[in-house]
C-alpha positions in Angstrom: -17.1 -91.7 -79.8 -19.7 -91.9 -82.4 -21.1 -95.2 -83.6 -23.7 -95.9 -86.2 -25.5 -99.1 -86.9 -27.4 -99.4 -90.2 -29.3 -102.3 -91.6 -30.9 -103.3 -94.9 -32.7 -106.4 -96.2 -31.2 -108.6 -98.9 -33.3 -110.0 -101.7 -33.7 -113.3 -99.9 -35.1 -111.6 -96.8 -32.1 -111.7 -94.6 -31.1 -108.6 -92.6 -27.6 -107.2 -92.8 -26.2 -105.0 -90.0 -23.3 -102.6 -90.7 -21.4 -101.0 -88.0 -19.6 -97.7 -88.5 -17.4 -95.9 -86.0 -14.5 -93.5 -85.8 -11.4 -95.0 -84.1 -9.3 -91.8 -84.1 -10.2 -90.9 -80.5 -9.0 -94.3 -79.2 -5.8 -94.1 -81.3 -5.1 -90.6 -79.8 -5.9 -91.8 -76.3 -3.5 -94.8 -76.7 -0.7 -92.6 -77.9 -1.2 -90.3 -74.8 -1.2 -93.2 -72.4 1.9 -94.7 -74.0 3.6 -91.4 -73.7 2.6 -91.1 -70.1 3.9 -94.6 -69.3 7.2 -93.8 -71.1 7.7 -90.4 -69.3 6.5 -91.6 -65.8 7.2 -95.3 -65.5 5.8 -97.3 -62.6 8.0 -100.0 -61.3 6.2 -103.4 -61.0 2.6 -102.2 -61.4 0.0 -104.6 -60.3 -2.1 -104.2 -63.4 -1.1 -102.6 -66.7 -3.2 -101.7 -69.6 -1.7 -103.2 -72.8 -4.0 -102.0 -75.6 -7.4 -100.4 -76.3 -9.3 -101.6 -79.3 -12.4 -100.1 -80.8 -15.3 -102.6 -80.9 -16.0 -101.9 -84.5 -12.3 -102.7 -85.3 -12.6 -105.9 -83.2 -15.6 -107.0 -85.1 -14.0 -106.2 -88.5 -10.9 -108.2 -87.6 -12.9 -111.2 -86.5 -15.1 -111.1 -89.6 -12.1 -110.9 -92.0 -10.4 -113.8 -90.2 -13.7 -115.8 -90.1 -13.5 -116.1 -86.3 -15.9 -115.4 -83.4 -15.3 -112.0 -81.7 -14.4 -113.7 -78.4 -11.9 -116.2 -79.9 -8.4 -115.7 -78.5 -7.0 -115.9 -82.0 -8.6 -112.5 -82.7 -6.5 -111.0 -80.0 -3.3 -112.7 -81.4 -4.1 -110.9 -84.7 -4.6 -107.6 -82.9 -1.2 -108.0 -81.3 0.4 -107.8 -84.8 2.2 -104.9 -86.3 -0.8 -103.8 -88.4 -2.7 -102.8 -85.2 0.2 -101.2 -83.3 -1.6 -97.8 -83.0 -3.9 -99.4 -80.4 -1.0 -100.4 -78.1 -0.5 -98.6 -74.8 2.4 -100.5 -73.3 5.8 -100.1 -74.9 7.2 -103.4 -73.6 9.2 -105.2 -76.3 8.8 -108.6 -74.6 5.0 -108.4 -75.2 5.2 -107.7 -78.9 8.3 -109.7 -79.8 8.0 -111.2 -83.2 4.9 -109.2 -84.1 
């Protein structure tokens, strides 16, 4: 995973940080894990991974929604259909209505 952080100063002296990253590796990993769960299901697992989200995507969603990164509303947005590529679990009950 490659991340880049760049910054520049605005005319009023404030600094602006920009985060760049490639989320394709995480999307491919989520697809492989979802396929593995589909082909080799575990009955009543104690813990189950639901989704993996790239930190740059998480910050972008929070910024566009005007929320803090740690606000639970950000994760409700990520459960939506627009971010389905980050899902690992194929359980319809978890994503119902999204």
